[in-house]
C-alpha positions, 0 to 999 in steps of 0.5 A: 500499500502506498504510504500516502494513501495510508496517511490519508485514510488515517486522516479521514478516520475519526472513529474513537476520536471522542474517546481519546479526547475524553481520556486526555481532558478528563483528568485535568477537568476532574482535578480542577473540580476537586481542587475547587471543592477543596479550596472552597472547604478550606475557605469556609473553615477559616471563615468559620474559625474567624467568625467564632473567635471574633464573636467570642472576643466581643462577647467577653468585652460586651456581654459580661453576663454571658461570658463570665469566665475563660471557660465560658468564653471558649465554650461560647467560641466553640458554640459559634464554630460551624465549619467542618470537624477539625476539632479546634482548640480555643484559648482566651487571654487578656494580654495584649490589646484587651480580650483576645480569643485564639483558635487552632486546628488542623484541616486534613486534606486527603489527597490520593498520593498522600495526606496533607495537614494544613494547620489553621489559626485565627486570633481576634482581639476586642478592647 
């Protein structure tokens, strides 16, 4: 068979083209989708931690009937946290600018080749 004819016949043959395109693009598409979901989950966790420590610091400064002790303030902060289960640890102190509430937690990102632990912290101070 003539090599030129063979190349022309392969050029006209489009059977299986969709399967090849799907096999090439699907891994990149899935990586983008799953990466977006993971980034959104991390963003929600950070936002929830910040909201919890800001609310608790404000409670310690303004609502002195509700937040009467450091245990009550850390429990209040834990009740305001609504993110994923990272088991955040809340601490309270009066050092620095006034009523300071801090939170620390570890977000576990389950990747296929490895488990990635992201340490997250949030601090808020209310005079």
